[in-house]
C-alpha positions in Angstrom: -57.3 -28.5 -22.0 -57.6 -29.7 -18.5 -58.6 -27.3 -15.7 -55.7 -26.1 -13.6 -53.0 -26.8 -16.3 -52.6 -23.2 -17.6 -49.0 -22.4 -16.9 -49.4 -18.7 -17.7 -51.7 -18.1 -14.8 -49.7 -17.8 -11.5 -50.9 -19.9 -8.6 -51.9 -18.2 -5.4 -49.7 -18.4 -2.3 -46.5 -19.0 -4.3 -44.7 -15.7 -3.3 -41.2 -16.0 -1.9 -40.5 -14.3 1.4 -38.1 -11.4 1.2 -35.1 -12.1 3.5 -32.5 -9.5 4.4 -29.2 -10.9 3.0 -27.2 -9.3 5.8 -29.1 -11.4 8.4 -27.0 -14.4 7.3 -23.7 -12.6 7.5 -21.0 -12.3 10.2 -18.9 -9.1 10.7 -15.1 -9.3 11.3 -12.7 -6.6 12.4 -9.8 -5.8 10.0 -6.4 -5.4 11.7 -3.5 -3.6 9.9 0.2 -4.3 10.6 1.6 -2.5 13.6 3.9 -0.2 11.7 0.9 2.1 11.1 -0.5 4.4 13.9 -4.1 3.3 13.3 -4.3 -0.5 13.1 -8.1 -0.7 13.2 -9.1 -0.4 9.6 -12.7 -1.3 9.8 -15.2 -4.2 9.4 -16.1 -6.6 6.6 -19.1 -9.0 6.2 -18.9 -12.6 5.2 -21.4 -15.4 4.9 -21.9 -17.5 8.0 -20.5 -21.0 8.2 -22.8 -23.5 6.6 -21.9 -27.1 6.7 -18.4 -27.6 5.4 -18.1 -24.1 3.9 -16.3 -22.1 6.6 -16.6 -18.3 6.8 -12.8 -18.1 7.5 -12.1 -19.8 4.2 -14.1 -17.1 2.3 -12.1 -14.3 4.1 -8.6 -15.5 3.4 -7.1 -13.8 0.3 -9.6 -10.9 0.5 -7.8 -7.6 -0.4 -8.7 -4.3 1.4 -7.8 -0.9 0.0 -7.0 1.7 2.7 -5.7 5.3 2.3 -2.4 6.0 4.1 -4.0 9.2 5.5 -6.3 7.0 7.6 -3.6 4.5 8.6 -1.1 7.2 9.8 -3.6 10.0 10.6 -1.8 12.3 8.2 -3.9 14.0 5.5 -0.8 15.0 3.5 -0.4 11.4 2.6 -3.9 10.9 1.2 -2.6 10.4 -2.3 -1.0 7.0 -1.4 -3.2 3.9 -1.2 -2.1 0.8 0.7 -3.6 -2.6 -0.2 -3.8 -5.2 2.6 -4.5 -8.9 2.1 -6.2 -11.2 4.7 -3.9 -14.0 5.7 -5.1 -15.4 9.0 -8.3 -15.3 11.1 -8.2 -15.2 14.9 -11.7 -15.2 16.5 -13.5 -12.2 14.9 -10.2 -10.5 13.9 -8.6 -10.6 10.5 -4.8 -10.3 10.5 -3.6 -8.7 7.3 -0.3 -8.4 5.5 1.0 -6.1 2.8 -0.3 -6.7 -0.7 0.6 -3.6 -2.8 0.9 0.2 -2.8 -0.1 2.7 -5.4 -0.8 6.4 -6.1 -4.2 7.8 -6.7 -4.9 8.7 -10.3 -5.5 12.4 -9.5 -2.1 12.6 -7.8 -0.3 11.2 -10.9 -2.2 13.5 -13.2 -1.4 16.5 -11.1 2.3 15.8 -11.5 2.3 15.7 -15.3 2.9 19.1 -16.8 4.0 20.5 -20.1 7.6 21.5 -21.0 9.2 18.8 -19.0 10.2 15.1 -19.5 8.6 12.2 -17.6 11.0 9.4 -16.8 9.8 6.0 -15.5 11.6 2.8 -14.5 10.7 -0.5 -13.0 12.6 -3.3 -11.2 11.9 -6.6 -9.6 13.7 -7.2 -6.3 13.7 -10.0 -3.7 13.6 -9.0 0.0 15.5 -10.8 2.7 12.3 -12.6 3.9 11.6 -14.1 0.4 9.0 -11.7 -1.1 9.4 -10.8 -4.8 8.3 -7.2 -5.3 8.0 -5.2 -8.5 8.5 -1.5 -8.0 7.7 1.4 -10.3 9.6 4.7 -10.0 8.6 8.1 -11.6 10.5 11.4 -11.9 10.2 14.7 -13.8 12.9 17.0 -15.2 13.1 20.5 -13.9 14.7 23.8 -15.0 18.3 24.5 -14.1 19.2 27.5 -12.0 19.4 30.7 -14.1 17.9 28.9 -17.1 16.4 31.1 -19.8 15.0 28.3 -21.9 11.3 27.6 -21.3 11.5 23.9 -21.9 13.5 21.4 -19.8 13.5 18.2 -21.9 16.1 15.5 -21.3 17.8 13.8 -24.2 17.2 10.1 -24.8 20.7 9.3 -23.6 20.2 11.2 -20.4 16.8 9.5 -19.8 18.5 6.2 -20.3 21.1 7.0 -17.7 18.5 8.2 -15.3 16.4 5.0 -15.7 19.6 2.9 -15.1 20.3 4.9 -11.9 16.7 4.5 -10.7 16.9 0.7 -11.1 20.2 0.7 -9.3 18.9 2.7 -6.3 15.7 0.6 -6.1 17.7 -2.7 -6.0 20.3 -1.3 -3.6 17.7 0.0 -1.1 15.3 -2.9 -1.3 17.3 -6.1 -1.5 18.9 -5.6 2.0 15.7 -5.3 4.0 12.6 -7.3 4.6 9.0 -6.4 3.5 8.2 -4.5 6.6 11.3 -2.2 6.4 10.6 -1.7 2.6 7.1 -0.4 3.3 8.5 1.9 6.0 10.7 3.5 3.3 7.6 4.3 1.2 6.0 6.5 3.8 8.7 9.3 4.1 9.7 9.0 0.4 13.2 7.9 1.2 14.0 6.1 -2.1 12.5 9.0 -4.1 14.7 11.6 -2.4 17.8 9.4 -3.1 16.9 9.2 -6.8 16.5 13.0 -6.9 19.8 13.6 -5.2 21.9 11.1 -7.1 20.6 12.0 -10.6 21.5 15.7 -10.3 24.7 15.1 -12.2 22.8 13.7 -15.2 19.9 16.1 -15.2 18.0 18.0 -12.4 14.9 16.1 -11.3 11.9 16.9 -9.1 8.8 15.0 -7.8 10.6 11.6 -7.7 8.5 8.9 -6.1 7.9 5.1 -5.9 4.5 5.4 -7.4 3.6 1.7 -7.3 4.8 -1.5 -5.7 3.1 -4.9 -5.9 4.0 -8.3 -4.5 4.5 -10.9 -7.2 5.5 -14.0 -5.1 5.2 -14.8 -1.5 7.0 -17.3 0.7 5.2 -20.1 2.5 2.7 -18.8 5.1 4.3 -18.5 8.5 2.0 -17.7 11.4 4.9 -16.7 13.7 6.1 -14.0 11.3 2.6 -12.7 10.8 2.2 -12.4 14.6 5.5 -10.5 14.7 4.1 -8.1 12.1 1.1 -7.4 14.4 3.0 -6.9 17.7 2.4 -3.6 19.3 5.1 -1.0 18.7 5.3 2.5 20.0 5.3 5.4 17.6 6.8 8.0 19.9 10.0 9.9 19.2 13.0 9.6 21.3 13.4 12.8 23.2 16.1 11.8 25.6 16.3 11.9 29.4 16.0 15.3 31.2 19.1 16.6 32.8 18.9 17.9 36.3 21.1 20.8 37.1 22.0 21.3 40.7 21.9 24.8 42.0 25.1 25.8 43.8 24.7 27.8 47.0 26.5 31.2 46.9 
């Protein structure tokens, strides 16, 4: 065997230099739609532009998961998670759009209790701006006033009627608005309260929510509509104009 041909013996001076991977990355600011009080979500790293591989191309389509408590500065809404998708890059800022909405698993598990019926329904609707959204509603039966019976189970025929009513309300409230107005209805639980009120004649319900909504199909990308979604809006209540009362001299 020739000298210097032993492959098992490592050669000297062949060690690779350890390079910090984050030294080759750029940081971009994530911007949420203007319907939320806090539009600065955070930052995200991406590989720097090398040759024909642009860093902006690696960012488009990236999905960010943010709690509604951070977006609206309201800790009571921490159980709802908003998913935002990167659609356009302007400088070092990522403009995001709505991707989906969901409940945290601990919130759903806290709602499920014994001696009551869980009723779920789902529906696919199309908004006025061309988005196809699948929505999932959830509700629970509750005891009637002055009820002595421990359990409050709904019959299968009643559950079928409630599911039909849920789908009807979801389609009615969602098909006449755009995606922005639809997500605005998720925050104050408008659709869930309607389901609870309109199903009282079938069986009393409680804890009615739209627990999940996800976008199945999107229209063609429009930069003008995305810019409208990120225009600054004021989140102040209308308190009216003060009335000045003139004092009469006596």
